[in-house]
N, CA, C and O of each residue as an XYZ file, in Angstrom:
408
protein
N       0.766     -1.248      0.065
C       0.159     -0.230     -0.316
C       0.662      1.592      0.120
O       0.079      2.645     -0.139
N       1.833      1.356      0.787
C       2.996      2.173      0.846
C       3.442      2.483     -0.628
O       3.210      3.523     -1.244
N       4.116      1.397     -1.068
C       4.428      1.384     -2.483
C       3.735      2.492     -3.393
O       4.073      3.545     -3.933
N       2.646      1.746     -3.288
C       1.451      2.497     -4.116
C       1.433      4.492     -4.270
O       1.591      5.274     -5.207
N       1.149      4.633     -2.775
C       0.936      5.949     -2.527
C       2.208      6.500     -3.192
O       2.160      7.481     -3.934
N       3.568      5.718     -2.855
C       4.836      6.689     -3.058
C       4.765      6.331     -4.875
O       5.201      7.194     -5.638
N       4.388      5.468     -5.250
C       4.316      6.197     -6.820
C       3.461      7.089     -7.464
O       3.613      7.701     -8.521
N       2.240      7.065     -6.413
C       1.460      8.148     -7.129
C       2.205      9.544     -6.571
O       2.080     10.441     -7.406
N       2.736      9.843     -5.716
C       3.266     11.044     -5.237
C       4.650     11.266     -6.173
O       5.102     12.409     -6.252
N       5.343     10.114     -6.908
C       6.500     10.766     -7.879
C       5.768     10.986     -9.461
O       6.321     11.625    -10.356
N       4.153     10.190     -9.625
C       3.902     10.588    -11.004
C       3.115     11.673    -10.960
O       2.730     12.135    -12.034
N       2.706     12.317     -9.688
C       1.747     13.364     -9.878
C       2.187     14.825    -10.690
O       1.468     15.321    -11.558
N       3.322     15.338    -10.306
C       3.850     16.359    -10.937
C       3.884     16.215    -12.519
O       3.789     17.228    -13.212
N       4.016     14.975    -13.082
C       3.795     14.761    -14.521
C       2.489     14.502    -15.290
O       2.382     14.468    -16.516
N       1.602     14.340    -14.466
C      -0.093     13.861    -14.393
C      -0.641     15.371    -14.468
O      -1.656     15.675    -15.095
N       0.060     16.171    -13.835
C      -0.245     17.434    -13.826
C       0.052     18.458    -14.795
O      -0.669     19.451    -14.891
N       0.871     18.315    -15.381
C       1.746     18.941    -16.804
C       0.815     18.569    -17.602
O       0.247     19.515    -18.149
N       0.435     17.525    -17.881
C      -0.246     16.955    -19.167
C      -1.829     17.547    -18.869
O      -2.525     17.943    -19.804
N      -2.182     17.555    -17.826
C      -3.472     18.481    -17.767
C      -3.837     19.885    -18.183
O      -4.951     20.263    -18.546
N      -2.552     20.721    -18.059
C      -2.631     21.603    -17.925
C      -2.711     22.239    -19.952
O      -2.323     21.608    -20.935
N      -3.137     23.166    -19.919
C      -3.598     23.602    -21.776
C      -1.725     23.464    -22.352
O      -0.782     23.627    -21.577
N      -1.608     23.196    -23.572
C      -0.170     23.462    -24.166
C       0.093     24.669    -24.485
O      -0.830     25.401    -24.846
N       1.263     25.087    -24.428
C       1.831     26.320    -24.695
C       1.920     26.600    -26.104
O       2.288     25.795    -26.960
N       1.523     27.909    -26.309
C       1.222     28.300    -27.927
C       2.296     29.650    -28.080
O       2.307     30.530    -27.220
N       2.912     29.677    -28.912
C       3.439     30.927    -29.436
C       2.876     32.215    -30.029
O       1.747     32.070    -30.496
N       3.417     33.497    -30.127
C       2.712     34.326    -30.851
C       3.394     35.592    -30.440
O       4.001     35.594    -29.369
N       3.349     36.877    -31.324
C       4.193     37.810    -31.069
C       2.705     38.671    -30.640
O       1.575     38.634    -31.127
N       3.327     39.472    -29.451
C       2.669     40.536    -28.842
C       2.164     41.856    -29.821
O       3.098     42.359    -30.445
N       0.987     42.410    -30.017
C       0.761     43.346    -31.199
C      -0.552     44.529    -30.441
O      -1.149     44.281    -29.394
N      -0.695     45.434    -31.051
C      -2.128     45.919    -30.496
C      -2.848     45.967    -31.499
O      -2.439     46.002    -32.660
N      -4.274     45.974    -31.048
C      -5.762     45.554    -32.106
C      -6.444     46.441    -31.993
O      -6.427     47.109    -30.959
N      -7.273     46.728    -33.042
C      -8.294     48.046    -32.963
C      -7.726     49.039    -33.481
O      -6.603     48.950    -33.976
N      -8.406     50.128    -33.449
C      -8.244     51.306    -34.155
C      -8.473     52.684    -32.505
O      -9.204     52.661    -31.515
N      -7.600     53.504    -32.921
C      -7.907     54.720    -31.352
C      -9.375     55.095    -31.529
O      -9.800     55.486    -32.616
N     -10.119     54.974    -30.480
C      -9.671     54.889    -29.005
C      -9.714     53.581    -28.385
O      -9.596     53.543    -27.161
N      -9.894     52.285    -29.162
C     -10.153     51.065    -28.913
C      -9.378     50.201    -29.211
O      -9.587     49.150    -29.816
N      -8.140     50.752    -28.654
C      -6.763     50.079    -29.027
C      -6.687     48.426    -27.995
O      -6.967     48.610    -26.811
N      -6.547     47.817    -28.153
C      -6.236     46.475    -26.927
C      -5.064     45.339    -27.231
O      -4.873     44.676    -28.250
N      -4.703     45.351    -26.594
C      -3.529     44.199    -26.502
C      -3.974     42.615    -27.218
O      -4.858     41.940    -26.689
N      -3.365     42.225    -28.258
C      -3.381     41.096    -28.775
C      -1.860     40.241    -29.112
O      -0.689     40.520    -28.857
N      -2.544     39.038    -29.831
C      -1.646     38.119    -30.137
C      -1.562     37.597    -31.489
O      -2.583     37.060    -31.919
N      -0.600     37.649    -32.199
C      -0.494     37.549    -33.415
C       0.315     36.297    -33.999
O       1.543     36.240    -34.051
N      -0.466     35.423    -34.378
C      -0.333     33.848    -34.396
C       0.710     33.568    -35.405
O       0.793     34.382    -36.325
N       1.720     32.313    -35.398
C       2.492     32.413    -36.694
C       1.679     31.469    -37.848
O       2.291     30.753    -38.639
N       0.318     31.575    -37.818
C      -0.444     31.219    -38.943
C      -0.986     32.584    -39.411
O      -1.582     32.605    -40.487
N      -0.841     33.715    -38.718
C      -1.642     34.621    -39.169
C      -2.267     35.673    -38.778
O      -2.129     36.867    -39.042
N      -3.561     34.608    -37.566
C      -4.225     34.648    -36.870
C      -4.040     35.655    -35.703
O      -3.167     35.413    -34.869
N      -4.875     36.866    -35.583
C      -4.545     38.082    -34.558
C      -5.855     37.806    -33.850
O      -6.953     37.967    -34.383
N      -5.643     37.335    -32.481
C      -6.295     37.398    -31.104
C      -6.342     38.852    -29.945
O      -5.333     39.303    -29.402
N      -7.447     39.282    -29.797
C      -7.635     40.248    -29.042
C      -7.199     39.394    -27.278
O      -7.664     38.288    -27.006
N      -6.445     40.023    -26.475
C      -6.758     39.444    -25.462
C      -7.881     40.556    -24.370
O      -7.905     41.784    -24.291
N      -8.583     39.663    -23.760
C      -9.105     39.449    -22.701
C      -8.789     39.389    -21.553
O      -8.054     38.477    -21.176
N      -9.283     40.389    -20.648
C      -8.943     40.106    -19.023
C      -9.523     38.985    -18.356
O     -10.742     39.088    -18.491
N      -9.263     38.068    -17.767
C      -9.613     37.166    -17.059
C     -10.224     37.881    -15.515
O     -10.027     38.984    -15.007
N     -10.982     36.770    -15.106
C     -11.737     37.099    -14.021
C     -10.539     37.335    -12.869
O      -9.346     37.278    -13.167
N     -10.951     37.567    -11.709
C     -10.036     37.359    -10.665
C      -9.389     35.834    -10.457
O     -10.177     34.890    -10.507
N      -8.348     35.641    -10.288
C      -7.883     34.365    -10.064
C      -8.360     33.555    -10.962
O      -8.843     32.476    -10.617
N      -8.303     33.937    -12.256
C      -8.580     32.794    -13.057
C      -7.536     32.881    -14.686
O      -7.830     32.358    -15.761
N      -6.201     33.788    -14.330
C      -5.621     34.034    -15.158
C      -5.405     35.408    -15.284
O      -5.582     36.132    -14.304
N      -4.995     35.932    -16.512
C      -4.287     37.313    -16.102
C      -5.316     38.149    -16.439
O      -6.092     38.175    -17.395
N      -5.132     38.997    -15.220
C      -6.101     40.254    -15.115
C      -5.668     41.582    -15.793
O      -4.589     41.570    -16.385
N      -6.211     42.431    -15.774
C      -5.997     44.169    -16.062
C      -4.991     44.712    -16.102
O      -4.445     45.392    -16.972
N      -4.532     44.201    -14.448
C      -3.033     44.646    -14.086
C      -2.207     43.489    -14.769
O      -1.156     43.934    -15.230
N      -2.281     42.876    -14.859
C      -1.280     41.716    -15.225
C      -0.722     42.028    -16.923
O       0.357     41.970    -17.513
N      -2.093     42.370    -17.263
C      -2.049     42.508    -18.846
C      -1.375     44.068    -19.206
O      -0.862     44.397    -20.275
N      -1.541     44.903    -17.988
C      -0.885     46.115    -18.207
C       1.114     45.937    -18.322
O       2.044     46.388    -18.991
N       0.876     44.999    -17.201
C       2.799     44.662    -17.057
C       3.108     43.982    -18.413
O       4.194     44.295    -18.900
N       2.307     43.062    -19.145
C       2.704     42.554    -20.611
C       2.773     43.159    -21.528
O       3.254     42.676    -22.553
N       2.275     44.530    -21.465
C       2.043     45.458    -22.870
C       3.661     46.062    -22.940
O       4.164     46.605    -23.924
N       4.415     45.777    -21.431
C       6.213     46.097    -21.970
C       6.965     45.631    -23.083
O       7.850     46.102    -23.797
N       6.096     44.147    -22.981
C       6.487     42.660    -24.031
C       6.229     43.100    -25.761
O       6.683     42.431    -26.690
N       5.261     44.586    -25.957
C       4.607     44.578    -27.236
C       6.047     44.372    -28.290
O       7.209     44.513    -27.907
N       5.698     44.080    -29.406
C       6.320     43.310    -30.474
C       6.945     42.181    -29.750
O       6.966     41.288    -30.597
N       7.324     41.841    -28.955
C       8.374     40.684    -28.685
C       7.353     39.267    -28.693
O       6.235     39.079    -28.213
N       8.078     38.574    -29.297
C       7.376     37.031    -29.466
C       7.327     36.404    -27.805
O       8.306     36.325    -27.063
N       5.741     35.944    -27.426
C       5.155     35.426    -26.167
C       5.059     33.783    -26.433
O       4.698     33.211    -27.462
N       5.540     33.162    -25.054
C       4.645     31.747    -24.879
C       3.458     32.029    -24.152
O       3.562     32.816    -23.210
N       2.466     31.586    -24.386
C       1.044     31.508    -23.119
C       0.325     30.663    -23.779
O       0.375     30.299    -24.954
N      -0.534     30.307    -22.677
C      -1.643     29.105    -22.527
C      -2.907     29.722    -22.347
O      -2.929     30.744    -21.663
N      -3.983     29.286    -22.841
C      -5.157     30.130    -23.019
C      -5.956     29.015    -22.242
O      -6.150     27.800    -22.285
N      -6.310     30.128    -21.506
C      -7.655     29.292    -20.281
C      -9.312     29.417    -21.304
O     -10.310     28.815    -20.909
N      -9.327     29.964    -22.129
C     -10.514     30.040    -22.853
C     -10.411     31.278    -24.103
O      -9.417     31.998    -24.190
N     -11.762     31.412    -25.169
C     -11.458     31.992    -26.191
C     -13.270     32.417    -25.602
O     -14.043     31.819    -24.853
N     -13.407     33.996    -26.548
C     -14.573     34.665    -26.752
C     -14.837     34.815    -28.081
O     -14.283     34.303    -29.053
N     -15.816     35.633    -28.002
C     -16.086     36.115    -29.390
C     -16.610     37.443    -28.825
O     -17.472     37.486    -27.947
N     -15.930     38.732    -29.487
C     -16.578     39.870    -29.690
C     -16.756     40.531    -30.493
O     -15.882     40.537    -31.360
N     -17.985     41.483    -30.690
C     -18.325     41.945    -31.921
C     -17.510     43.295    -32.634
O     -17.734     43.753    -33.754
N     -16.456     43.804    -31.590
C     -15.370     44.948    -31.744
C     -14.620     44.375    -32.407
O     -14.510     44.501    -33.627
N     -13.754     43.387    -31.433
C     -12.508     42.657    -31.578
C     -12.405     41.443    -32.391
O     -11.336     41.180    -32.941
N     -13.772     40.423    -32.557
C     -13.699     39.265    -33.148
C     -13.123     38.362    -31.951
O     -13.276     38.395    -30.730
N     -12.345     37.486    -32.885
C     -12.013     36.246    -31.518
C     -10.725     37.051    -30.589
O      -9.732     37.716    -30.881
N     -11.332     36.600    -29.404
C     -10.274     36.803    -28.430
C     -10.190     35.690    -27.436
O     -11.009     34.813    -27.160
N      -8.814     35.979    -26.895
C      -8.324     34.473    -26.035
C      -8.359     35.290    -24.197
O      -8.353     36.518    -24.105
N      -8.378     34.764    -23.448
C      -7.969     34.908    -22.413
C      -7.081     34.213    -21.894
O      -7.051     33.048    -22.293
N      -6.324     34.512    -21.125
C      -4.830     33.978    -20.927
C      -4.815     33.409    -19.435
O      -5.171     34.019    -18.427
N      -4.328     32.117    -19.515
C      -3.792     32.084    -17.940
C      -2.672     31.977    -17.579
O      -2.441     31.823    -16.380
N      -1.547     32.033    -18.608
C      -0.199     32.118    -18.359
C       0.210     32.943    -19.854
O      -0.362     32.950    -20.944
N       1.353     33.564    -19.412
C       1.890     34.221    -20.582
C       3.522     34.587    -19.921
O       3.770     35.003    -18.789
N       4.629     34.237    -21.191
C       5.691     35.012    -20.658
C       6.243     35.244    -22.012
O       5.799     34.715    -23.031
N       7.297     36.117    -21.956
C       8.637     36.738    -23.157
C       9.234     35.536    -23.305
O       9.769     34.870    -22.419
N       9.117     35.254    -24.563
C      10.340     34.360    -25.039
C      11.549     35.053    -24.824
O      11.542     36.264    -24.605
N      12.698     34.318    -24.871
C      13.929     35.037    -24.474
C      14.928     34.192    -25.519
O      16.132     34.444    -25.561
């Protein structure tokens, strides 16, 4: 019984990593026209997604996106928590995580 429990503890990190959405890559850009400019991601396939702030505790909120804006024009990798459609911006992504590619 103890042996089985120890194996579960060893495998737990890898199981949790498989449950997380995969990392995607793109370039941080601005989307929209003044005064409706918003942060977005241009993916490798040419698609541009506006970034929608996440609800508190569910991903990157407005404050985190403000810090991320410093990386404008740079390549980032991100995990999407979900997607939404907007009549103004089209397809939007809600980010779970994002970091600059170095």
